[in-house]
C-alpha positions in Angstrom: -44.4 26.4 -40.9 -41.2 28.5 -40.8 -38.4 27.5 -43.3 -35.9 26.9 -40.4 -38.5 24.7 -38.7 -38.9 22.5 -41.8 -37.4 19.1 -42.1 -34.8 18.2 -44.7 -35.2 14.9 -46.3 -31.9 13.0 -47.1 -32.1 9.7 -48.9 -29.6 7.0 -48.3 -28.5 5.6 -51.6 -27.5 2.2 -50.3 -29.9 1.6 -47.5 -32.8 3.1 -49.3 -33.9 4.5 -46.1 -34.7 8.0 -45.1 -33.0 10.1 -42.5 -35.0 13.1 -41.0 -32.8 15.9 -39.7 -34.5 18.8 -38.0 -32.9 22.2 -38.7 -33.3 23.3 -35.1 -31.7 20.1 -33.8 -28.7 20.6 -36.2 -27.9 24.1 -35.1 -25.0 24.3 -32.8 -25.0 25.7 -29.2 -23.4 29.1 -28.7 -19.7 28.7 -27.8 -19.9 30.6 -24.5 -22.3 28.0 -23.1 -19.4 25.5 -23.3 -18.1 27.0 -20.1 -21.3 25.8 -18.4 -20.9 22.4 -19.9 -17.4 22.0 -18.5 -18.2 23.6 -15.2 -21.1 21.1 -14.7 -18.7 18.2 -14.6 -16.3 20.1 -12.4 -19.0 20.8 -10.0 -20.0 17.1 -10.0 -16.4 16.3 -9.0 -15.9 18.9 -6.4 -19.4 18.9 -5.1 -20.1 15.1 -5.1 -17.0 13.0 -5.6 -14.6 14.7 -3.1 -17.3 15.2 -0.4 -18.3 11.6 -0.6 -14.7 10.5 -0.4 -14.2 12.6 2.7 -17.5 11.8 4.3 -17.3 10.6 7.9 -19.9 9.8 10.5 -20.5 11.8 13.7 -18.1 10.8 16.4 -19.8 9.4 19.5 -18.9 10.5 23.0 -18.9 8.9 26.4 -22.5 10.2 26.8 -23.5 7.5 24.3 -21.7 4.7 26.2 -24.9 3.2 27.4 -26.0 2.3 23.9 -23.2 -0.4 23.6 -21.7 1.1 20.5 -18.2 2.1 19.5 -17.2 5.3 21.3 -14.7 7.3 19.3 -13.9 9.6 22.3 -12.7 6.7 24.4 -10.6 5.3 21.6 -9.1 8.8 21.0 -8.1 9.1 24.6 -6.3 5.7 24.4 -4.6 6.8 21.2 -3.4 10.0 22.9 -1.7 7.8 25.6 -0.3 5.3 23.2 1.2 7.9 20.8 2.7 9.9 23.6 4.9 6.9 24.5 6.9 8.0 21.5 8.9 6.0 19.0 8.1 2.3 19.5 11.0 0.6 17.7 11.2 -3.2 18.2 13.7 -3.9 20.9 13.3 -0.5 22.6 12.0 0.1 26.1 9.1 2.1 24.7 7.9 -0.8 22.6 8.8 -3.8 24.7 7.8 -2.4 28.1 5.8 0.8 28.0 3.5 0.0 25.0 3.0 -3.6 26.2 2.1 -2.4 29.7 -0.3 0.1 28.4 -2.2 -2.5 26.3 -2.2 -5.0 29.2 -3.6 -2.4 31.6 -6.4 -1.6 29.1 -7.1 -5.3 28.6 -7.3 -5.9 32.4 -9.9 -3.1 32.7 -11.9 -4.6 29.8 -11.7 -8.1 31.4 -12.9 -6.7 34.7 -15.9 -5.0 33.0 -16.8 -7.9 30.8 -20.1 -9.8 31.2 -18.8 -12.9 32.8 -22.1 -14.7 32.5 -21.7 -14.5 28.7 -18.0 -14.5 28.0 -14.7 -15.8 29.2 -11.6 -13.7 28.4 -8.1 -15.1 28.2 -5.0 -12.8 27.9 -1.7 -14.4 26.7 1.6 -12.5 26.5 4.1 -14.5 24.5 7.5 -14.2 22.9 8.4 -15.6 19.5 11.7 -16.4 17.7 12.1 -17.6 14.2 13.1 -16.8 10.6 11.9 -16.8 7.1 13.1 -15.5 3.7 11.8 -12.1 2.6 12.8 -10.3 -0.6 16.6 -10.5 -0.6 17.2 -11.2 3.1 16.7 -13.9 5.7 14.6 -12.2 8.4 15.7 -13.6 11.8 13.9 -12.5 14.9 14.3 -13.2 18.6 12.0 -12.5 21.5 9.5 -10.4 19.7 6.2 -10.0 21.7 2.6 -10.8 21.0 -0.4 -10.0 23.1 -3.2 -12.3 22.2 -6.7 -12.0 23.7 -9.3 -14.8 23.3 -12.9 -13.8 23.9 -15.0 -17.0 24.3 -18.8 -17.1 24.4 -20.2 -19.3 27.2 -21.1 -22.8 26.2 -19.5 -22.5 22.7 -19.3 -25.7 20.7 -16.8 -24.8 18.0 -13.1 -24.9 17.8 -12.7 -22.4 15.0 -11.6 -18.9 15.8 -11.8 -15.5 14.1 -8.5 -13.6 14.2 -8.3 -9.7 14.4 -4.8 -8.3 14.1 -2.8 -5.1 14.2 0.6 -3.9 15.4 1.8 -1.4 18.1 5.4 -1.1 17.1 6.6 1.7 14.9 9.3 2.8 12.4 12.1 4.9 13.7 11.4 8.5 14.6 7.6 8.4 14.4 5.0 8.4 17.2 2.9 6.2 14.9 -0.5 7.6 15.8 -1.8 6.4 12.4 0.4 3.4 11.7 -0.9 1.6 13.6 -1.8 3.1 16.9 -5.1 4.1 15.3 -6.0 0.4 14.7 -4.7 -0.8 18.1 -7.1 1.5 19.9 -9.9 0.6 17.5 -9.4 -3.1 18.4 -9.4 -2.3 22.1 -12.7 -0.4 21.9 -14.2 -3.1 19.7 -13.2 -5.7 22.2 -14.7 -3.6 25.0 -18.0 -3.2 23.3 -18.3 -6.9 22.4 -17.3 -8.1 25.9 -19.7 -5.8 27.7 -22.8 -6.4 25.4 -25.3 -9.2 25.7 -24.9 -10.1 22.1 -23.3 -13.4 21.8 -21.6 -15.2 18.8 -20.6 -18.7 17.7 -16.9 -18.5 17.2 -14.3 -17.4 19.7 -12.5 -14.2 18.7 -8.7 -13.8 19.0 -7.5 -10.2 19.1 -3.8 -10.1 18.3 -1.7 -7.0 19.3 1.6 -7.7 17.7 4.9 -5.9 18.6 7.0 -6.4 15.5 5.4 -5.6 12.1 7.7 -2.8 10.8 10.7 -5.1 10.6 9.1 -7.2 7.8 6.2 -8.6 9.8 8.1 -10.7 12.3 5.6 -11.0 15.2 2.7 -12.1 13.0 5.0 -14.7 11.5 5.8 -15.9 15.0 2.2 -16.0 16.0 0.8 -17.9 12.9 3.7 -20.4 12.9 4.1 -21.0 16.7 1.2 -19.8 18.9 -1.1 -22.4 20.5 -4.2 -20.7 19.1 -2.9 -20.2 15.6 -4.1 -23.5 14.1 -7.7 -22.8 15.1 -7.8 -19.3 13.5 -9.7 -19.8 10.3 -10.2 -16.2 9.1 -8.5 -12.9 9.8 -9.4 -9.3 9.8 -6.1 -7.5 9.4 -5.9 -3.8 10.3 -3.0 -1.5 9.2 -2.2 1.9 7.8 -0.6 3.5 4.7 -1.6 7.0 5.9 -3.5 8.6 8.7 -7.1 9.8 9.1 -10.0 9.4 6.6 -11.7 6.1 5.9 -10.2 2.6 5.8 -10.2 0.8 2.5 -10.6 -2.9 1.9 -7.2 -3.5 0.3 -7.1 -7.2 -0.1 -9.6 -10.1 0.3 -9.5 -13.8 0.2 -7.8 -15.1 -1.7 -10.4 -17.5 -3.2 -12.9 -17.0 -0.5 -15.7 -14.8 -1.9 -17.9 -15.6 1.2 -15.8 -13.0 3.1 -17.1 -10.3 0.7 -20.6 -11.5 1.3 -20.2 -10.6 5.0 -18.4 -7.4 4.1 -21.3 -6.3 2.0 -23.9 -7.3 4.7 -22.2 -5.9 7.7 -19.9 -3.0 6.8 -21.7 0.4 7.4 -19.4 2.5 5.3 -18.0 0.5 2.4 -14.8 1.6 0.8 -13.1 -1.0 -1.4 -11.7 -1.7 -4.9 -10.1 -4.6 -6.7 -7.9 -2.1 -8.5 -6.0 -1.3 -5.3 -5.6 -5.0 -4.6 -4.1 -5.6 -8.0 -1.8 -2.6 -7.8 -0.6 -3.8 -4.4 0.0 -7.3 -5.6 1.9 -6.1 -8.7 4.7 -4.9 -6.5 4.4 -1.2 -7.5 3.7 -0.3 -3.9 6.9 -0.7 -1.7 5.0 -2.0 1.3 3.6 -5.1 2.8 1.3 -6.1 5.7 0.8 -8.9 8.2 -1.9 -10.2 5.9 0.8 -11.7 3.8 2.1 -13.7 6.7 -1.3 -15.1 7.6 -2.1 -15.9 4.0 1.3 -17.5 3.2 2.3 -19.3 6.4 -1.1 -20.0 7.9 -3.2 -20.4 4.8 -5.7 -18.2 6.6 -8.0 -16.2 4.3 -9.3 -12.8 5.4 -9.9 -9.1 4.8 -7.0 -6.6 4.8 -8.2 -3.1 5.7 -5.9 -0.1 5.8 -6.0 3.6 6.3 -4.7 5.4 3.1 -5.4 9.1 3.5 -2.6 11.5 3.9 0.2 9.1 3.1 2.7 12.0 3.1 3.1 11.7 6.9 3.2 7.9 6.9 6.4 6.7 8.8 7.4 10.2 9.7 7.6 12.3 12.8 4.4 14.0 11.7 2.2 10.9 12.2 0.7 12.5 15.2 -2.7 12.4 16.9 -3.6 16.0 16.1 -4.1 15.2 12.4 -6.5 12.4 13.1 -10.2 13.4 13.4 -12.4 11.5 15.9 -14.8 11.0 13.1 -12.2 8.8 11.4 -12.0 6.6 14.4 -15.8 6.3 14.5 -15.9 5.3 10.8 -13.3 2.6 11.2 -14.7 1.5 14.6 -18.2 1.1 13.4 -17.0 -1.0 10.4 -14.6 -3.2 12.4 -17.2 -3.8 15.1 -19.8 -4.8 12.5 -17.6 -7.1 10.4 -16.1 -8.8 13.5 -19.6 -9.5 14.8 -20.7 -10.8 11.4 -17.7 -13.1 10.8 -17.8 -14.4 14.4 -21.2 -15.9 13.5 -20.2 -17.1 10.0 -21.0 -20.7 9.4 -18.2 -20.9 6.8 -15.6 -20.7 9.6 -16.5 -24.3 10.5 -14.8 -25.5 7.3 -13.2 -22.7 5.3 -11.6 -25.1 2.8 -15.0 -26.3 1.8 -16.0 -22.8 0.8 -12.9 -22.1 -1.4 -13.8 -20.8 -4.8 -12.3 -18.3 -7.2 -11.1 -14.8 -6.9 -13.6 -12.0 -6.9 -14.1 -8.5 -8.2 -15.2 -5.9 -5.7 -15.7 -2.2 -5.5 -17.9 0.5 -3.9 -19.8 3.3 -5.5 -19.1 6.6 -3.6 -19.2 4.7 -0.4 -23.0 4.1 -0.9 -23.1 0.6 -2.3 -20.7 -2.3 -2.3 -20.6 -4.6 -5.3 -18.8 -7.9 -5.8 -19.0 -10.9 -8.1 -16.8 -13.8 -9.1 -14.1 -13.6 -11.7 -16.0 -16.0 -14.0 -19.1 -13.8 -13.8 -16.9 -10.9 -14.6 -15.7 -12.5 -17.8 -19.3 -12.8 -19.1 -20.1 -9.4 -17.7 -17.2 -7.8 -19.5 -17.3 -9.7 -22.8 -21.0 -9.5 -23.6 -21.4 -5.7 -23.5 -18.1 -5.4 -25.3 -19.4 -7.5 -28.2 -22.5 -5.3 -28.3 -20.2 -2.2 -28.2 -18.3 -3.6 -31.2 -21.3 -4.6 -33.3 -23.7 -1.5 -32.9 -21.2 1.2 -34.1 -20.1 -0.9 -37.0 -23.7 -1.5 -38.1 -24.4 2.2 -37.9 -21.3 2.9 -40.0 -22.3 0.6 -42.8 -25.8 2.1 -42.7 -24.4 5.6 -43.3 -21.5 5.0 -45.6 -23.7 5.3 -48.7 -24.2 9.0 -48.0 -21.9 11.2 -50.0 -22.2 13.9 -47.4 -22.6 12.8 -43.8 -23.8 15.6 -41.5 -21.5 16.8 -38.7 -23.8 15.2 -36.1 -23.1 11.8 -37.7 -19.4 12.4 -37.8 -19.5 13.1 -34.1 -21.4 9.9 -33.4 -18.9 7.9 -35.5 -16.1 9.3 -33.4 -17.8 8.3 -30.2 -18.5 4.8 -31.7 -14.8 4.5 -32.5 -14.0 5.2 -28.9 -16.5 2.6 -27.8 -14.9 0.1 -30.1 -11.4 0.8 -28.6 -12.8 0.4 -25.1 -14.6 -2.8 -26.1 -11.4 -4.3 -27.5 -9.4 -3.2 -24.4 -12.0 -4.9 -22.1 -11.8 -8.1 -24.1 -8.0 -8.1 -24.1 -7.6 -7.3 -20.4 -10.2 -9.9 -19.5 -8.1 -12.5 -21.5 -5.1 -11.4 -19.5 -7.0 -12.0 -16.3 -7.1 -8.4 -15.0 -10.1 -8.2 -12.7 -10.1 -4.4 -12.6 -11.4 -4.3 -16.2 -14.8 -3.3 -14.7 -13.4 0.3 -14.5 -13.4 0.3 -18.4 -16.7 -1.5 -18.6 -18.8 0.9 -16.7 -18.6 3.9 -19.1 -18.9 1.4 -22.0 -22.1 -0.1 -20.7 -23.8 3.2 -20.2 -22.7 4.4 -23.6 -24.1 1.3 -25.2 -27.4 1.7 -23.3 -27.8 5.3 -24.4 -26.8 4.3 -28.0 -29.5 1.6 -28.0 -32.1 3.9 -26.7 -31.2 6.6 -29.3 -31.5 4.0 -32.0 -34.9 2.8 -30.8 -36.3 6.3 -30.6 -34.5 7.5 -33.8 -32.9 10.4 -31.8 -29.6 9.6 -33.6 -31.3 10.7 -36.8 -32.4 14.1 -35.4 -29.3 16.2 -35.4 -27.8 16.7 -31.9 -31.0 15.5 -30.1 -29.1 12.4 -29.0 -26.5 14.3 -27.0 -28.9 15.0 -24.1 -29.3 11.4 -23.3 -25.6 10.7 -23.8 -24.7 13.4 -21.3 -27.2 12.1 -18.8 -26.0 8.5 -19.2 -22.4 9.5 -18.5 -23.1 11.0 -15.1 -22.8 7.7 -13.2 -19.7 6.6 -15.1 -18.1 10.0 -14.5 -18.8 9.8 -10.8 -17.4 6.3 -10.5 -14.4 6.8 -12.7 -13.3 10.1 -11.2 -13.9 8.7 -7.7 -11.8 5.6 -8.1 -9.0 7.4 -9.9 -9.0 10.2 -7.3 -8.7 7.5 -4.5 -5.8 5.9 -6.3 -4.0 9.2 -6.9 -4.4 10.2 -3.3 -2.9 6.9 -2.3 -0.2 6.3 -4.9 1.2 9.9 -5.1 2.7 10.0 -1.6 4.0 6.4 -2.0 5.9 7.6 -5.1 8.0 9.9 -2.9 9.3 6.9 -1.0 9.8 4.3 -3.7 13.5 5.0 -4.3 15.2 6.9 -7.0 15.8 4.0 -9.4 12.4 4.4 -11.2 10.4 7.4 -12.4 7.2 7.0 -10.5 5.8 10.2 -12.0 5.0 8.1 -15.0 2.7 6.0 -12.9 0.9 9.1 -11.7 0.7 10.5 -15.2 -0.8 7.1 -16.4 -3.4 7.2 -13.6 -4.3 10.8 -14.4 -4.5 10.1 -18.1 -6.6 6.9 -17.5 -8.9 8.9 -15.2 -9.4 11.6 -17.8 -10.2 9.2 -20.6 -12.6 7.1 -18.5 -14.3 10.1 -17.0 -14.5 12.4 -20.0 -13.9 10.0 -23.0 -17.5 10.2 -24.2 -18.0 13.8 -23.1 -15.1 15.8 -24.5 -16.0 15.1 -28.1 -19.4 16.9 -27.4 -17.5 20.2 -27.4 -18.0 19.9 -31.1 -21.8 20.5 -30.5 -20.9 24.1 -29.6 -20.0 26.8 -32.1 -16.3 27.6 -32.4 -15.1 24.4 -30.8 -11.5 25.3 -31.7 -11.9 28.3 -29.3 -13.0 26.0 -26.5 -10.0 23.7 -27.2 -7.6 26.6 -27.3 -8.9 27.8 -23.9 -8.3 24.4 -22.4 -4.8 24.4 -23.9 -4.1 27.8 -22.4 -5.2 26.6 -19.0 -3.0 23.6 -19.4 0.0 25.6 -20.5 -0.5 28.0 -17.5 -0.7 25.1 -15.1 2.4 23.5 -16.5 4.3 26.8 -16.2 3.2 27.3 -12.6 4.1 23.7 -11.7 7.5 23.7 -13.4 8.8 27.3 -13.0 7.4 28.8 -9.8 7.3 27.9 -6.1 3.6 26.9 -6.5 4.8 23.8 -8.2 7.5 22.9 -5.7 6.4 19.5 -4.4 7.7 19.6 -0.9 6.3 21.5 2.1 7.2 21.3 5.8 4.9 19.0 7.9 2.4 18.3 5.1 4.5 16.8 2.2 8.1 16.7 3.1 11.0 15.0 1.2 12.2 11.9 2.9 16.0 11.7 3.5 17.3 8.4 4.6 21.0 8.2 5.4 23.2 6.2 7.7 26.1 7.6 9.8 28.6 5.0 8.9 31.9 3.8 10.4 33.4 1.2 8.0 36.3 -1.0 9.4 37.8 -3.6 7.2 39.9 -6.4 8.8 42.1 -8.7 6.7 42.7 -12.4 7.2 45.6 -11.8 9.6 43.5 -9.4 11.7 45.1 -6.2 10.5 42.8 -3.1 9.9 43.1 -2.3 6.2 40.4 0.3 5.9 38.8 2.7 8.4 36.5 5.3 6.9 33.5 7.4 8.1 30.8 9.1 6.2 27.1 9.3 5.4 25.4 6.7 3.2 22.4 8.2 1.4 19.5 6.1 0.2 17.4 8.7 -1.6 13.7 8.0 -1.6 12.7 10.5 -4.2 13.8 10.7 -7.8 15.1 14.2 -7.3 17.7 12.8 -5.0 20.0 15.5 -3.6 19.0 18.2 -6.1 16.6 20.0 -3.8 19.0 20.0 -0.9 21.8 21.5 -3.0 19.5 24.3 -3.9 18.8 24.7 -0.1 22.6 25.1 0.5 23.2 21.8 2.3 26.9 21.0 2.1 27.1 17.8 0.0 30.5 18.5 -1.4 32.2 15.2 -2.2 28.9 13.2 -2.6 29.6 10.3 -4.9 27.8 7.2 -6.2 28.8 3.9 -4.5 28.4 2.0 -7.8 32.2 1.6 -8.2 32.3 0.2 -4.6 29.6 -2.4 -5.5 31.9 -3.7 -8.3 34.8 -4.0 -5.8 33.4 -5.1 -2.4 30.9 -7.5 -1.1 27.5 -5.7 -0.8 29.2 -2.5 -1.9 31.3 -2.5 1.2 28.5 -0.7 3.0 26.1 -1.6 5.8 23.0 -1.9 3.6 20.2 -1.8 6.2 17.4 -3.9 4.7 16.1 -5.1 1.3 15.2 -1.5 0.3 18.8 -0.4 0.7 19.9 -3.5 -1.2 17.5 -3.0 -4.1 18.4 0.7 -4.4 22.2 0.3 -3.8 23.3 1.3 -7.3 21.5 4.7 -6.8 22.9 5.1 -3.2 25.5 7.8 -2.6 28.4 8.3 -0.2 29.5 11.5 1.5 32.8 11.0 3.3 33.8 13.0 6.3 37.3 13.4 7.8 36.4 12.9 11.5 35.8 9.3 12.5 32.3 8.4 13.7 32.5 6.9 17.1 29.9 4.1 17.6 27.7 4.7 20.6 28.1 1.1 21.7 29.9 -2.1 20.7 28.9 -4.6 18.0 31.0 -7.6 18.7 31.5 -10.7 16.6 33.5 -13.4 18.4 34.8 -16.6 16.8 34.1 -19.3 19.4 35.6 -22.3 17.6 36.9 -23.6 14.3 36.4 -27.3 14.0 37.3 -29.7 11.1 34.3 -32.0 10.6 35.8 -34.0 7.7 38.6 -33.9 5.1 36.6 -31.4 3.1 34.4 -29.6 5.7 35.1 -27.1 8.5 32.7 -25.5 11.0 33.0 -22.0 12.4 31.0 -21.1 15.5 30.3 -17.5 16.3 28.7 -15.3 19.0 27.2 -11.9 18.0 26.3 -9.2 20.5 25.1 -5.7 19.6 22.0 -3.5 19.2 18.5 -4.6 18.5 19.0 -4.4 14.7 22.0 -6.1 13.1 22.9 -7.6 9.7 25.3 -10.3 8.6 26.7 -10.5 5.0 28.3 -13.8 4.2 30.2 -14.6 0.9 32.4 -17.6 0.3 35.4 -17.4 -2.0 35.4 -19.1 -5.4 36.8 -22.5 -4.4 34.7 -22.7 -1.2 31.0 -23.6 -0.7 28.9 -22.6 2.2 27.3 -26.1 2.7 25.4 -25.8 6.0 24.6 -23.3 8.8 22.4 -22.9 11.8 20.0 -20.6 10.0 17.1 -21.5 7.8 18.1 -24.1 5.2 15.7 -22.9 2.6 17.4 -19.6 2.3 20.8 -21.3 2.0 19.6 -23.5 -0.9 17.9 -20.5 -2.7 20.3 -17.6 -2.2 19.9 -14.1 -3.6 21.0 -13.6 -7.2 24.6 -12.8 -7.9 26.3 -10.4 -7.0 24.4 -10.2 -3.7 25.7 -12.1 -0.7 23.7 -14.0 1.9 22.0 -11.3 4.1 20.9 -12.2 7.6 18.7 -9.4 8.9 18.5 -9.9 12.7 16.1 -8.2 15.2 15.5 -8.9 18.8 12.7 -7.7 21.0 12.5 -8.2 24.7 15.2 -11.0 24.6 18.5 -9.4 23.9 20.7 -12.4 24.5 23.6 -12.9 22.1 23.1 -14.6 18.7 25.0 -17.9 18.5 25.3 -19.5 15.1 27.6 -21.7 13.0 28.7 -21.9 9.4 30.0 -24.9 7.6 32.2 -24.7 4.5 33.3 -27.3 2.1 36.6 -27.1 0.2 37.8 -29.8 -2.1 41.5 -29.6 -1.3 40.9 -29.6 2.5 43.2 -26.6 3.0 41.4 -24.6 5.7 44.4 -22.4 6.7 43.7 -19.9 3.9 41.0 -17.2 3.5 37.7 -19.0 2.9 35.0 -16.4 3.2 34.1 -12.8 4.0 31.6 -11.8 6.7 30.3 -8.3 7.1 28.7 -7.3 10.5 26.7 -4.2 10.9 25.2 -2.8 14.1 22.4 -0.3 13.7 21.9 2.0 16.7 18.6 3.3 15.5 17.3 4.5 18.8 20.5 6.5 19.6 21.5 10.0 18.3 24.7 10.5 16.4 27.7 12.5 17.5 27.9 16.3 17.5 29.1 16.6 13.9 26.3 14.4 12.7 23.7 16.4 14.6 25.1 19.6 13.2 25.0 18.2 9.6 21.4 17.1 10.1 20.5 20.6 11.3 21.5 22.1 7.9 18.7 20.3 6.0 15.7 22.5 5.1 12.5 22.3 7.0 10.8 20.2 4.3 13.4 17.5 4.8 12.2 14.5 6.9 15.3 12.7 8.1 15.7 9.1 9.0 19.3 8.7 10.2 21.2 6.8 12.8 24.8 5.6 13.6 26.0 2.3 12.2 29.2 0.4 12.8 30.2 -1.9 9.9 33.0 -4.4 10.3 34.2 -6.6 7.4 36.1 -9.8 8.4 37.9 -12.5 6.4 38.1 -16.0 7.9 
């Protein structure tokens, strides 16, 4: 036997055992093979993870129509027509008439083609008016439209319905092909397939096409609180978008109805889901919401919230067009929605959903191949048990080896990996105690490490130099695929959102945290294996050099510039404001015009200054916020309110002429008692208006015609009451009253301030405003419109 093939015998003084270490197995691998080791994992990511993320089914054409399946080609044609209507702002002709008529025409054709021996189909066009508190505002709506369709199987015996919902309105300045025209045409095609197929179901299905979601989910609130069918809707499938194209993700489920996940697992053809996304959304990090909140909060209706998330850079922009949506994406979502709707329409749990309430669940998919879910209680046992094993095994090995005066390098490497497993185990236990359901992301690499460790111990591979590393590498393939997949999904989703989250916080830190977490979870048990190669320092230096080069390119060259025309623009939200302040005696004390910027990105105006946009005179409005009610500005919605201290004002010399009137008329002032007076008003103006109301120190706003709950629980000081008003098809004036109490009964002095803003979102600004807008670079995505703000004292 050759000397280098002989075995060295090392005696452990404390344990009294013997450790056999093969010379061949202790020799390190040539350093240049480390490149292949690193490339292997890179190939797994680019060759498996990303293709599986982007994988879509073949789009079916009209030639396949006889098979009673979802036809992407037909849905795509409908999407073309719907998106070509243009901007569908609530209250606009495009939304209230053209989009509604398009949907009604399609529904009429579906009803005509339906199998009348199997189904009855009822179409209901309704209007809703109401109000509810949301964030810092009271959201008041009037005449928003809902198109509800009830598909009823013949001879049905149940009075419990399944609800399927999406919205056809849009944000300003976007054709909204993705958000949510995509889901509207998906619902139309799903309805057509079900209504024309001899496949019946137990529960009637209500398809809700709502016309006011973008204004803080008004139409869905109107439906679930007022519509005649709403009390019978026992579960909902909500369809929305945070991007365009790609696959739809199960974003939220339940709550506390795990049976919904049972049906999702059974019927969904192409699963895509993660609890992590749900917990991120519910944490408030994502500055968005969906109709699912309204159904859950006001109707106590459980369900599934499914959204498009790919390409969030074009979300709510003029680039949300049909040409970036592949037909295959429609086929993917259509197949899934058709399957889950059919499954839930036969769910026995719908008869009594309250009886099937349980606890929250953990759910996720693996590369879109398998869907896994389990209860939170199961998760606690699942997380803690492997963690305890992960804590005990490494410590046992450490005490076994500590008697050796000289521990070989292979053992040092194992101890380092054991240390990492201990950290992961402690994290899993702590996060489980805190109730974080997404702890499974940490658990998966830990479980596979513990399994490989146990096998190595049983086969004594851990005592044979580096022989144990082969099994460790193989055992980390599945954790690598899963961890890199889920982190990639989250980065794809969260990165575009960070560019529209306002300038108050540094969202780059969230992205950095996700990237760091993804690296640790994907490579945590792999990177230390670089030490199995000769000259590991050379490998580390090479990685550092690549990192340094990447940082230089990102920070010092155009390669790293984050904004591109059409694909990843910088959002620029600003209002073309005319401020007019009237005193108690009716005199005009202030009349100014300018542009109010609510920067969406942390870079604020920096990139535009570099692009030679004339922003001379741009100042913060923070000092105005200390002086005036609501900063003396027409803060549009809660986002403007929350970001007000970072907002900036660019004055201009020429007055902005409002394109139409916003008129507040005092109808009457009536003394109700010795200490109470009532003011009655009439407000007319555009489809989107706001009221700011603030009483003086010795005066109390004691009653009004709006929702009492918001009056009793106002926004925190220094914010005023904020009435956010929207009308749809019904543009009649808003009549309201305010009652004030004053201890001394003197009502002939100033008692309160009221700010009235009219937002002419669907109209262009004047010539100077248009010229100013044209100076922004091509990567700037503008959201701007004229506003008249009038401050009164009564």
